[in-house]
BALOBA-1460 file (C-alpha; in Angstrom, 3 decimals):
// residues 225
<rec num="1" residu="m" x="53.492" y="-22.781" z="1.614"/>
<rec num="2" residu="v" x="52.370" y="-24.478" z="-1.601"/>
<rec num="3" residu="g" x="48.738" y="-23.693" z="-0.782"/>
<rec num="4" residu="w" x="49.519" y="-19.986" z="-0.397"/>
<rec num="5" residu="l" x="51.333" y="-19.987" z="-3.728"/>
<rec num="6" residu="i" x="48.347" y="-21.616" z="-5.457"/>
<rec num="7" residu="l" x="45.972" y="-19.127" z="-3.841"/>
<rec num="8" residu="g" x="48.169" y="-16.226" z="-4.903"/>
<rec num="9" residu="a" x="48.336" y="-17.539" z="-8.470"/>
<rec num="10" residu="v" x="44.540" y="-17.910" z="-8.610"/>
<rec num="11" residu="l" x="44.012" y="-14.385" z="-7.265"/>
<rec num="12" residu="l" x="46.509" y="-13.034" z="-9.790"/>
<rec num="13" residu="l" x="44.701" y="-14.786" z="-12.652"/>
<rec num="14" residu="v" x="41.346" y="-13.437" z="-11.471"/>
<rec num="15" residu="f" x="42.796" y="-9.928" z="-11.246"/>
<rec num="16" residu="l" x="44.274" y="-10.139" z="-14.738"/>
<rec num="17" residu="l" x="40.966" y="-11.467" z="-16.098"/>
<rec num="18" residu="l" x="38.985" y="-8.614" z="-14.540"/>
<rec num="19" residu="m" x="41.446" y="-6.056" z="-15.937"/>
<rec num="20" residu="m" x="41.469" y="-7.588" z="-19.423"/>
<rec num="21" residu="p" x="40.053" y="-5.178" z="-22.018"/>
<rec num="22" residu="v" x="37.058" y="-6.292" z="-24.053"/>
<rec num="23" residu="g" x="35.269" y="-4.352" z="-26.731"/>
<rec num="24" residu="i" x="33.769" y="-3.970" z="-30.173"/>
<rec num="25" residu="h" x="35.542" y="-2.465" z="-33.183"/>
<rec num="26" residu="a" x="33.500" y="-1.398" z="-36.215"/>
<rec num="27" residu="v" x="34.710" y="-0.094" z="-39.574"/>
<rec num="28" residu="f" x="32.180" y="1.046" z="-42.188"/>
<rec num="29" residu="r" x="33.805" y="2.225" z="-45.388"/>
<rec num="30" residu="g" x="32.086" y="0.774" z="-48.434"/>
<rec num="31" residu="g" x="30.974" y="-2.129" z="-46.245"/>
<rec num="32" residu="l" x="30.777" y="-3.131" z="-42.605"/>
<rec num="33" residu="r" x="33.548" y="-4.942" z="-40.729"/>
<rec num="34" residu="l" x="32.806" y="-5.885" z="-37.137"/>
<rec num="35" residu="s" x="35.238" y="-7.534" z="-34.717"/>
<rec num="36" residu="l" x="35.244" y="-8.510" z="-31.041"/>
<rec num="37" residu="r" x="38.315" y="-7.840" z="-28.911"/>
<rec num="38" residu="l" x="39.209" y="-10.110" z="-25.985"/>
<rec num="39" residu="g" x="42.500" y="-8.952" z="-24.537"/>
<rec num="40" residu="p" x="45.192" y="-9.387" z="-27.205"/>
<rec num="41" residu="f" x="42.869" y="-11.460" z="-29.415"/>
<rec num="42" residu="r" x="40.469" y="-10.254" z="-32.095"/>
<rec num="43" residu="i" x="37.566" y="-12.298" z="-33.432"/>
<rec num="44" residu="t" x="35.892" y="-11.300" z="-36.689"/>
<rec num="45" residu="l" x="32.120" y="-11.169" z="-36.302"/>
<rec num="46" residu="y" x="31.244" y="-9.764" z="-39.708"/>
<rec num="47" residu="p" x="31.779" y="-10.527" z="-42.534"/>
<rec num="48" residu="r" x="31.960" y="-14.248" z="-41.903"/>
<rec num="49" residu="p" x="34.890" y="-16.211" z="-43.310"/>
<rec num="50" residu="a" x="34.316" y="-17.884" z="-46.699"/>
<rec num="51" residu="k" x="34.695" y="-21.407" z="-45.239"/>
<rec num="52" residu="e" x="31.960" y="-20.762" z="-42.694"/>
<rec num="53" residu="k" x="29.621" y="-19.464" z="-45.400"/>
<rec num="54" residu="k" x="30.137" y="-22.598" z="-47.500"/>
<rec num="55" residu="r" x="29.550" y="-24.797" z="-44.452"/>
<rec num="56" residu="r" x="26.302" y="-22.969" z="-43.631"/>
<rec num="57" residu="r" x="25.095" y="-23.347" z="-47.217"/>
<rec num="58" residu="s" x="25.876" y="-27.082" z="-47.267"/>
<rec num="59" residu="e" x="24.086" y="-27.546" z="-43.959"/>
<rec num="60" residu="g" x="21.095" y="-25.633" z="-45.276"/>
<rec num="61" residu="k" x="20.507" y="-27.960" z="-48.253"/>
<rec num="62" residu="p" x="17.045" y="-29.588" z="-48.232"/>
<rec num="63" residu="q" x="16.977" y="-33.165" z="-47.013"/>
<rec num="64" residu="k" x="14.505" y="-35.956" z="-47.657"/>
<rec num="65" residu="e" x="11.103" y="-35.325" z="-46.183"/>
<rec num="66" residu="s" x="9.958" y="-37.609" z="-43.414"/>
<rec num="67" residu="k" x="6.752" y="-38.248" z="-41.562"/>
<rec num="68" residu="h" x="8.009" y="-36.165" z="-38.686"/>
<rec num="69" residu="v" x="8.461" y="-33.159" z="-40.986"/>
<rec num="70" residu="n" x="4.945" y="-33.611" z="-42.357"/>
<rec num="71" residu="r" x="3.535" y="-33.703" z="-38.845"/>
<rec num="72" residu="t" x="5.331" y="-30.514" z="-37.879"/>
<rec num="73" residu="e" x="4.019" y="-28.818" z="-41.038"/>
<rec num="74" residu="d" x="0.467" y="-29.892" z="-40.184"/>
<rec num="75" residu="r" x="0.858" y="-28.501" z="-36.701"/>
<rec num="76" residu="a" x="2.193" y="-25.226" z="-38.097"/>
<rec num="77" residu="e" x="-0.797" y="-24.948" z="-40.467"/>
<rec num="78" residu="a" x="-3.192" y="-25.639" z="-37.593"/>
<rec num="79" residu="a" x="-1.497" y="-22.979" z="-35.499"/>
<rec num="80" residu="e" x="-1.887" y="-20.461" z="-38.326"/>
<rec num="81" residu="r" x="-5.625" y="-21.149" z="-38.489"/>
<rec num="82" residu="k" x="-6.072" y="-20.298" z="-34.816"/>
<rec num="83" residu="p" x="-7.106" y="-16.708" z="-34.153"/>
<rec num="84" residu="e" x="-4.241" y="-14.533" z="-33.027"/>
<rec num="85" residu="k" x="-4.291" y="-13.280" z="-29.461"/>
<rec num="86" residu="k" x="-4.685" y="-9.538" z="-29.136"/>
<rec num="87" residu="h" x="-1.834" y="-7.982" z="-27.193"/>
<rec num="88" residu="r" x="-2.948" y="-5.580" z="-24.500"/>
<rec num="89" residu="l" x="-1.459" y="-2.101" z="-24.797"/>
<rec num="90" residu="p" x="0.492" y="-0.806" z="-21.769"/>
<rec num="91" residu="n" x="-1.482" y="1.408" z="-19.434"/>
<rec num="92" residu="r" x="-0.401" y="4.790" z="-18.080"/>
<rec num="93" residu="q" x="1.105" y="3.358" z="-14.888"/>
<rec num="94" residu="q" x="3.192" y="0.835" z="-16.830"/>
<rec num="95" residu="i" x="4.593" y="3.543" z="-19.118"/>
<rec num="96" residu="i" x="5.494" y="5.832" z="-16.210"/>
<rec num="97" residu="f" x="7.051" y="2.925" z="-14.297"/>
<rec num="98" residu="s" x="9.140" y="1.888" z="-17.317"/>
<rec num="99" residu="l" x="10.462" y="5.423" z="-17.903"/>
<rec num="100" residu="d" x="11.271" y="5.958" z="-14.220"/>
<rec num="101" residu="l" x="13.078" y="2.627" z="-13.989"/>
<rec num="102" residu="l" x="15.023" y="3.333" z="-17.198"/>
<rec num="103" residu="l" x="16.223" y="6.644" z="-15.753"/>
<rec num="104" residu="t" x="17.175" y="4.928" z="-12.486"/>
<rec num="105" residu="v" x="19.164" y="2.218" z="-14.285"/>
<rec num="106" residu="l" x="20.999" y="4.811" z="-16.397"/>
<rec num="107" residu="q" x="21.908" y="6.814" z="-13.290"/>
<rec num="108" residu="r" x="23.080" y="3.626" z="-11.596"/>
<rec num="109" residu="l" x="25.278" y="2.741" z="-14.576"/>
<rec num="110" residu="i" x="26.801" y="6.216" z="-14.688"/>
<rec num="111" residu="r" x="27.560" y="6.098" z="-10.964"/>
<rec num="112" residu="r" x="29.100" y="2.618" z="-11.041"/>
<rec num="113" residu="l" x="31.083" y="2.768" z="-14.252"/>
<rec num="114" residu="r" x="32.847" y="6.052" z="-13.413"/>
<rec num="115" residu="r" x="34.430" y="6.576" z="-16.805"/>
<rec num="116" residu="g" x="35.131" y="2.863" z="-17.118"/>
<rec num="117" residu="i" x="34.283" y="2.912" z="-20.828"/>
<rec num="118" residu="w" x="36.629" y="4.421" z="-23.354"/>
<rec num="119" residu="i" x="36.068" y="5.082" z="-27.035"/>
<rec num="120" residu="d" x="39.090" y="4.894" z="-29.302"/>
<rec num="121" residu="p" x="39.180" y="5.400" z="-32.233"/>
<rec num="122" residu="l" x="36.278" y="7.700" z="-33.089"/>
<rec num="123" residu="d" x="36.420" y="8.719" z="-36.733"/>
<rec num="124" residu="l" x="33.084" y="9.598" z="-38.306"/>
<rec num="125" residu="q" x="32.134" y="11.492" z="-41.459"/>
<rec num="126" residu="v" x="28.474" y="12.005" z="-42.337"/>
<rec num="127" residu="v" x="27.235" y="13.839" z="-45.427"/>
<rec num="128" residu="f" x="23.524" y="14.633" z="-45.266"/>
<rec num="129" residu="g" x="21.696" y="14.626" z="-48.590"/>
<rec num="130" residu="g" x="18.255" y="14.088" z="-50.023"/>
<rec num="131" residu="e" x="15.620" y="15.335" z="-52.395"/>
<rec num="132" residu="d" x="14.070" y="17.931" z="-50.049"/>
<rec num="133" residu="p" x="16.555" y="20.632" z="-48.894"/>
<rec num="134" residu="a" x="14.350" y="21.528" z="-45.915"/>
<rec num="135" residu="d" x="14.435" y="17.935" z="-44.643"/>
<rec num="136" residu="v" x="18.204" y="17.800" z="-45.151"/>
<rec num="137" residu="a" x="18.710" y="21.006" z="-43.141"/>
<rec num="138" residu="s" x="16.368" y="19.792" z="-40.381"/>
<rec num="139" residu="l" x="18.130" y="16.423" z="-40.130"/>
<rec num="140" residu="y" x="21.525" y="18.137" z="-40.067"/>
<rec num="141" residu="g" x="20.447" y="20.418" z="-37.218"/>
<rec num="142" residu="k" x="19.078" y="17.517" z="-35.177"/>
<rec num="143" residu="a" x="22.280" y="15.541" z="-35.729"/>
<rec num="144" residu="q" x="24.397" y="18.477" z="-34.552"/>
<rec num="145" residu="a" x="22.286" y="18.832" z="-31.379"/>
<rec num="146" residu="a" x="22.388" y="15.072" z="-30.705"/>
<rec num="147" residu="a" x="26.175" y="14.975" z="-31.184"/>
<rec num="148" residu="s" x="26.678" y="17.870" z="-28.747"/>
<rec num="149" residu="a" x="24.439" y="16.205" z="-26.147"/>
<rec num="150" residu="l" x="26.204" y="12.841" z="-26.533"/>
<rec num="151" residu="f" x="29.644" y="14.403" z="-26.153"/>
<rec num="152" residu="a" x="28.512" y="16.267" z="-23.022"/>
<rec num="153" residu="l" x="27.084" y="13.061" z="-21.532"/>
<rec num="154" residu="g" x="30.029" y="10.948" z="-22.655"/>
<rec num="155" residu="d" x="32.521" y="13.239" z="-20.954"/>
<rec num="156" residu="s" x="31.068" y="12.302" z="-17.551"/>
<rec num="157" residu="v" x="30.562" y="8.597" z="-18.259"/>
<rec num="158" residu="m" x="33.393" y="7.529" z="-20.550"/>
<rec num="159" residu="r" x="36.798" y="8.487" z="-21.843"/>
<rec num="160" residu="i" x="37.087" y="9.521" z="-25.462"/>
<rec num="161" residu="g" x="40.382" y="9.444" z="-27.329"/>
<rec num="162" residu="e" x="41.128" y="11.503" z="-30.412"/>
<rec num="163" residu="a" x="37.733" y="12.226" z="-31.975"/>
<rec num="164" residu="h" x="37.308" y="13.239" z="-35.592"/>
<rec num="165" residu="v" x="33.607" y="13.838" z="-36.273"/>
<rec num="166" residu="s" x="32.562" y="15.682" z="-39.416"/>
<rec num="167" residu="l" x="28.924" y="16.533" z="-40.165"/>
<rec num="168" residu="r" x="28.096" y="18.454" z="-43.328"/>
<rec num="169" residu="t" x="25.381" y="18.820" z="-45.944"/>
<rec num="170" residu="d" x="25.344" y="18.216" z="-49.686"/>
<rec num="171" residu="y" x="22.055" y="19.288" z="-51.237"/>
<rec num="172" residu="d" x="23.049" y="17.723" z="-54.564"/>
<rec num="173" residu="a" x="23.561" y="14.264" z="-53.044"/>
<rec num="174" residu="p" x="20.604" y="11.866" z="-53.518"/>
<rec num="175" residu="n" x="20.853" y="10.436" z="-49.982"/>
<rec num="176" residu="t" x="22.839" y="10.515" z="-46.739"/>
<rec num="177" residu="v" x="26.206" y="8.759" z="-46.661"/>
<rec num="178" residu="a" x="28.229" y="7.841" z="-43.552"/>
<rec num="179" residu="e" x="31.626" y="6.219" z="-43.112"/>
<rec num="180" residu="g" x="34.159" y="5.912" z="-40.326"/>
<rec num="181" residu="e" x="35.661" y="3.768" z="-37.605"/>
<rec num="182" residu="v" x="34.537" y="3.344" z="-33.992"/>
<rec num="183" residu="g" x="35.981" y="1.290" z="-31.143"/>
<rec num="184" residu="i" x="34.326" y="0.808" z="-27.729"/>
<rec num="185" residu="q" x="36.294" y="-0.856" z="-24.928"/>
<rec num="186" residu="l" x="35.998" y="-1.536" z="-21.218"/>
<rec num="187" residu="r" x="37.511" y="-3.832" z="-18.632"/>
<rec num="188" residu="f" x="36.073" y="-7.318" z="-18.249"/>
<rec num="189" residu="g" x="35.202" y="-6.505" z="-14.630"/>
<rec num="190" residu="s" x="33.307" y="-3.391" z="-15.757"/>
<rec num="191" residu="a" x="31.510" y="-5.492" z="-18.358"/>
<rec num="192" residu="l" x="30.362" y="-7.917" z="-15.648"/>
<rec num="193" residu="l" x="29.212" y="-4.978" z="-13.524"/>
<rec num="194" residu="l" x="27.371" y="-3.512" z="-16.498"/>
<rec num="195" residu="l" x="25.707" y="-6.843" z="-17.282"/>
<rec num="196" residu="g" x="24.660" y="-7.380" z="-13.654"/>
<rec num="197" residu="t" x="23.141" y="-3.890" z="-13.409"/>
<rec num="198" residu="v" x="21.191" y="-4.333" z="-16.646"/>
<rec num="199" residu="l" x="19.907" y="-7.792" z="-15.653"/>
<rec num="200" residu="r" x="18.802" y="-6.470" z="-12.262"/>
<rec num="201" residu="g" x="16.926" y="-3.637" z="-13.977"/>
<rec num="202" residu="l" x="15.257" y="-6.068" z="-16.380"/>
<rec num="203" residu="v" x="14.054" y="-8.264" z="-13.516"/>
<rec num="204" residu="q" x="12.674" y="-5.229" z="-11.662"/>
<rec num="205" residu="w" x="10.949" y="-4.047" z="-14.819"/>
<rec num="206" residu="a" x="9.399" y="-7.451" z="-15.588"/>
<rec num="207" residu="v" x="8.017" y="-7.842" z="-12.050"/>
<rec num="208" residu="g" x="6.699" y="-4.281" z="-11.780"/>
<rec num="209" residu="y" x="5.305" y="-4.170" z="-15.321"/>
<rec num="210" residu="r" x="3.376" y="-7.401" z="-14.802"/>
<rec num="211" residu="r" x="2.099" y="-6.290" z="-11.410"/>
<rec num="212" residu="l" x="0.837" y="-2.961" z="-12.771"/>
<rec num="213" residu="g" x="-0.892" y="-4.743" z="-15.652"/>
<rec num="214" residu="k" x="-3.189" y="-6.789" z="-13.416"/>
<rec num="215" residu="p" x="-6.921" y="-5.908" z="-13.436"/>
<rec num="216" residu="q" x="-6.871" y="-4.492" z="-9.905"/>
<rec num="217" residu="h" x="-4.532" y="-1.696" z="-10.977"/>
<rec num="218" residu="t" x="-6.546" y="-0.890" z="-14.090"/>
<rec num="219" residu="t" x="-9.785" y="-0.696" z="-12.091"/>
<rec num="220" residu="k" x="-8.158" y="1.588" z="-9.526"/>
<rec num="221" residu="q" x="-6.936" y="3.783" z="-12.362"/>
<rec num="222" residu="a" x="-10.437" y="3.920" z="-13.872"/>
<rec num="223" residu="k" x="-11.993" y="4.891" z="-10.518"/>
<rec num="224" residu="a" x="-9.396" y="7.629" z="-9.992"/>
<rec num="225" residu="a" x="-10.146" y="9.033" z="-13.436"/>
């Protein structure tokens, strides 16, 4: 009997943990404030508390130089003298593979999340400005199109609470200004599912990208061309 009670308590705790909301809350009005939400708790990510800043500064004070430090500096100088290795650009097959896999991962996320993400609040005001009126108008039009596309996609993937999004132009303003408040939340279980799907996609991409970059694939591509 006691064993069943312990098992039931463990299953209940696991269920509550999976259903616990987690998310990010950002406020940008004259400065950025970023916080992490874990259930009923909120942890400030930015700006850092004053005590933590003082501690980081005290830890960052220069200490007495030692022989070990001198050796590491010599090694760093020797490494700088070595010629840099040229990074090989991705070939056509690698680019196509990466785009196809990205689309597959996005479709997989949309299918598995099933509106498991919700955005609340969503309060955004953007005033587009600049020196060239033509550039301001072009940027405003692209932002309007991107916002419409994101709302259409978000309606099938996530739940959006009361949204207040204002996009307008001010040709007398020297630059573009944005302010607002955005909160993104999901269940802890959905977050684990999201993380697992992304990690699986990264592993598939790393294996396939490396395989397609081997000389045998490049020679085949050259012969086909």
